[in-house]
N, C-alpha and C positions, 0 to 999 in steps of 0.2 A: 503494498499499498504506500501511496506517495503520502508522505509525513510534512512537507511544506506546508505550513500556515497558510503563506500567502495564496498557492495553488490550491488548497482546500478551500479557503473561503471565497475563491474567485471562481470554483465547482460550485460554492453552494448558492451564491448568488446568482449564477446562470441556471441552475436546476432545482432552484429552491422547492417546487412543487412536488418534484421526482423523489428527491431526497428523502422530504417531511413525509411524503406517501410509506415510502421503505421504513422510515423509523415509526409513523405509525402503525403500521401493518405488522411489526418485528416484534413475535413470541418473547424472546429473548431480553425485552427491555420493556421495565414497569412506568406506566403513566398514570400519571397524577394530574385530575382536574380541577378547577376553577374557574367557573362560569366558563365562557369560551376558550380560556385559555387551556394549553394541555402541556403538563412537563414529562419529561420523558429521561429514564436515568438507566444504566444498565442494572439486570435483574441478577438475581443470587446465582443463575446459573450459565452467565456469562463471564466470564474469566478473566478475557481480555478480547477484545475489538475484533471479530471475524471478518466485517465487511466494511468498507469506506463509511458507511452511513453512521455505523455504531461509534465513529471517531468522536462525532457530534453529540452523541448523547450521553451526554455528563453534566446534565441539568438543561439542556434545552428547554426553551418554551415556545410553543408555538400557536397557532389558530387553524383551524380545519375549514376545508370549504367558503372561501378559497386559503389553499395551504400557504402559510406565510410565517417567517420567522420573527418572533416578538423580541427573544431576547437569547443573549448566548453567554455563558459562562466563559469556561476553559475547555477547548479541544480536547481532546485526551493527549496526555503528558507522560511520555516513555521515560523508563530511567535510561542512565548510558549504559550501553552493553545491550539492551535488547532490541529488539527489530535490527540486530545487526549497527546498531549505530555506536563508531567510535569516535574517539578524541580527532582522528584522522580528517571523517568524513565530516565533522563538525568545520574543522581548520579549510575544507575544501568551501563548505557553505559560506563561512565566514571571512572567504579570501574572494569570492564570486561575483564581487561589486566595491566598487572603489568608495563608496557610502558607507560600507557596512560599520557597523558599530556591535560590541558583545559587552553583555553585562553579565555579572553573578549575581545576583539578587539571591537574599536569605532565603531559603525554603524555610517556611512558618509552620509550627506543627498543630494545626488547630483545624478548625471545619471550614469549608469552603462556603461563601452565602455569596449570591447575588442581588443588587438592587437595580428595579427596572419601572418604568412608569408606564401605565398603559391605559388610554382612554380617561386620562386625568388623575387615575390612581396608581399612588405607590405600592408595588410589591417587593417583599423579602419573600426568597426562596434559600434552601441548600440545595443538595443536588438531587435531593430526592422527594421534598417538600415545598408545598407550595402556600402561600397564606391563603385560605379560602377552600383549600381544598381537604380531602379526608384525612382525620388526624391517626393514622395506623402506621405499622410498618417503621419501616428504619428511615431515619432524618439522612442519614449518608451512610453509603456501603462499606466506608472505611470506619465507622465510628464502633469506639469498642461498645462490648452488649453492654455494661454498666451506664453509658450515658443514653441508652434506647429510649428510655422514657422523659430523657432532658427535654424542656422546651425551648429548644435550640430559636425557633422566629419568633416567640413572645419576648425571649430576652433581648434576642437582637434588636428587636424593633423598639422596645424599652431603651437599651444601651444607648442605640441611634439618637433617640429624642434627648437623651442627655448630654451628650457629647458630640453629636453632631446633628443637630436638628436639622440642616439641611437638606439632610437625606431622608428626611420623612414627609418633604414637600416636593407637589409635582411642578418641574421649574421646567422654563422655556430651554435654558442651557444642558438641563440632562436630557432632554428630549433625543430618541434615537439612542441612546447611552446604555449599555449596560455595565454597570459600575461592580466588580468581582473584589470580593474582601475575605480576607484569614479571618473569623470569628473564634478568638481567643476566651477563655474562661475556666476559672480553676476548676470546676465542676466539669468538665469536658476533656481534660487533659490527656494527652494519650503518651507523649514520654518525655519531650521537653519541658522543663518546669519553669512556668513564667509566674510564679508566684501566685500573687491575690491579681496579676492584672487581668482585667477586663477589659478587650477591646475589639474594634474593626480595622482590621488593615489593609490601605489600599493596596491590591497586587497590579490589577490589570483593567482595561477599559476597552469593550466592543463597540464598533460603533458601526451602527446597522445602516447609516445612510450610504458610506462608503465600503461597509464590510471589511473593516479591519481591526485589528488589536492597535492600540495607541503605543507612542514610543515611550519608553521610560521617561525623557524628558517630558512629554505632556504629562504622563502621570504624576510626576514632581509639579508641575506646574497648575494642574486640576488640582491636588491635594494642598497647596500653597492657598490658591484663591477661596478654598471652602473650608479652610482650617482643619481639612483631615489628617490624619496618620497614613504614611505610605509605606512599603517595604525598602527595606535599606538595602546597600550593594555593596558586597565583598570587593578589594582592590587586590586581588592576590598577584606576586609579583612573578616570573615568568616569562623565558622568550618566546616560547611557542602556548598554544594553547593547552596541550599535554602538561606542559610545565607547569603552567598555571593551576589547570585541576588536580594536579598532587600536591601543589603548593598549600593550597586551600584545605585541603584534606588532611594536611599533616597541623596546618594550624589549627582545625577542628577536633584532632584526637583526643581522648579522653575526655571530653563533654557530651551533652546531650543532645548538642544541636543535630538538627536532620540534615542540613546541607545546604545546598543550592540548586535556585532552577536558572539555567545558562541559556538566556535570551539573544537571541541573534536578531540585527534589524537592517534590513535594505532601503535607504532612503527614509519613506513615511512610513515603512511596513514592518512589523515584526515576521520574520518569516521561519523563525524555528524555535522550540522551547525542549527541551531535556532536564532532566533531574541527575541531579546526582548528589547519591545520598551516603552520610560517614559510614565506615564499618561499623562502631561502636553503636550508633542508632539501628544499624539494622539489626545488630547480634541482641540489643535491649527490647527492640519490636517484637522480636520472636518469642522471645520469653514471655515477653507481657501476653502476647496474645495465648500463649497456653496456660497464663495465669489466668484461670477461669473461676469461678463460684464454686461448681460442681465439683473441680479439681481440688479446690481449697478444703473444702466439706470431707472429700474422700482422704485428704490427710490428716484432718481433725479426729475423723472417726477413726482409723488405724492409728492414734495416739490419744488412747483416754486418760493417760497419765496427765496430759497437759492442764494446768489449771489457768491457764489465762495467755495473754498476748506473749509475755513477755518467755515464754515456754517455747511458742512456735517461732518468734523469732530468732530465739536461740540456735535451732533447729535449722533454721533457713540459713544463718548466716554459719553455721557448721560445715554447710556444705558448697562453700565459698565464692568469691565473685564473678567467677565464670558461671556458675550456674544461677546464683542470685543476686546480681549486683545492686548496687545500693538503691538504685534508680524504681528498682521491679518492689523493692520492701514496701514501698507505701502499696502498691496494688494490694499484695498480699492483706495488708493490714485492711484495707477497705472490706475485702471479701470476710475477713476473719469477723470485724466489727458487726458484718451485716449478719452473719452465721450466730452470733454472739446475741443480737436483737431477737433471732428467730428461735433462739434456746430459749430465751426469756418468757417471750410469749408462749412458748410449748409448756412452760413450766407453770407459767399462770391457768393454762386451760386444763393442765394435770390437777392442780391444783383444786382450783373448781368444782372440775367433775368429780373429783373425791371427794369432797366436802357436799356436795350436791347428792351423788347419789348414796352418800351414806345417810342422808336425811330421808331420802325417796325409800330407801330401803327399809327403815325402820318403821315406815307408815304402811308400805307392805307388808311387814309380819304382822303387825296390829291385826291388818285385814286376814291374813295368810291364816294366824295361829304356828303354831310349832310343828316340824316335820313334815311338809306336804313343799319339798322343794317346788314342783311342777307349778303349785299354786300362788306359791310366793313371788315365781319369777312372771306369772300372769299378771299377779298385781302391780309387781314392777314397772313392766311392760306399759299398762293401762295409764300408767303416772307418766312415764319417761318420753314416751312417743310426742306428749303434750308440749314436751321443753325443748330449747334448743342443745343442739350436738347432743342428740341422743345417741349418737353412736360412741361415744367418749362415757357416757354413761352405763351402757349395757356393760363396755370393757372393764370398768370398774366394778360394777355388780359380778363379772365374772373374775375378778383379780387379777387382770392381767392389763392394767391401766400405766404402763410405763413411759415413759420418754418415748421408745418406740413406737409403743402404739398411736401416741399424739402425733408424732412424724407421719405416720402412716396415713392418718387424718387429714392434718393439714401438711403438705409436701413442699409448699413452697413459702419464703419469708413474707411475701404478700397475703396466702391465704391463712398463716398463722394469725398474721395482723390483725386480719379482717375478722378471723373467728374470735378473736380476744377481744377486741372493740364492743362485743356486744353482751361482755358480761357484768 
């Protein structure tokens, strides 16, 4: 596939209806609708684009009948080395035009967000959700499971209203523009630790009038005009592009920074983007992806001697930094705290059911008399079925209401919290 942005955007401009129909009909793409607008993004079974039209389906927004592009965030960006893209190839692209400029833009580790306006209304979307559309599923296919229920769009709009109010207004100067941001928030952290920073960082701008991405100089000017925060740029030393990449990776070694997006411009157009991620980031990311709630629960269950987080932390540290880097400990702690809260809710349910079942049994014994177990159970059941969580009451009656039985009744933290809420 041709990955030159200028060629792809020229094709999208010339064959908009054809490409959008292909996107609309593609079963591997997920669509979300908000009024007349449709947002398309890669579905769970599409690991990497297989056809050219899928390169655009990273949050593209369009209308049907007639098919028309409304907003385009970032076209698929590959990592250096993918699709046989090498530093030598980049050098050829960068050297293919006398006006060529190369920028090493910081690769931020957040969530992509786009802002555009349509028919007088301002919209915010992630790659997978659009304001006014259905509120289910993932906001971003790269988001970790722990952030799946986070209100990205509501939080982003409130953040914009507070920090960058111009973004919430439909303005003539923003007509036909898609402003692409990195959404940063401590509750949606992936790997890089930005502390308590909450921000929208301007990354790119797609101009629907010209079907081009704005140059970095134009991005900085736009940010200055409207008091926006924009992505910063590395200036690595080196005589060649390859040497600059090596220099940049060396400077980021040992940090949690994700890397860079190399952006090549010819004249007034961005013609190529490629990601370069640091080895340390990729190593930690792999470990974070495998640090899931079910795996942490499995680990806790296999160590009944642990009495708190300190015991688990000590165990994790004993595995060494290669298996559990310092950056990953926080993710284990989050899962541990979630399970601890779940265990507390289960204990509340167990204590409540034990006490209530004892009272109900005493009433049943008074009615059934002594020595008739069948009648006793019948009298107990007649009362228990009118009460909440009767399965727990019957388990207590049978003498098998332990923590394991409560976990069978409420299998997830959400179920346990909901069940305990009505006590």
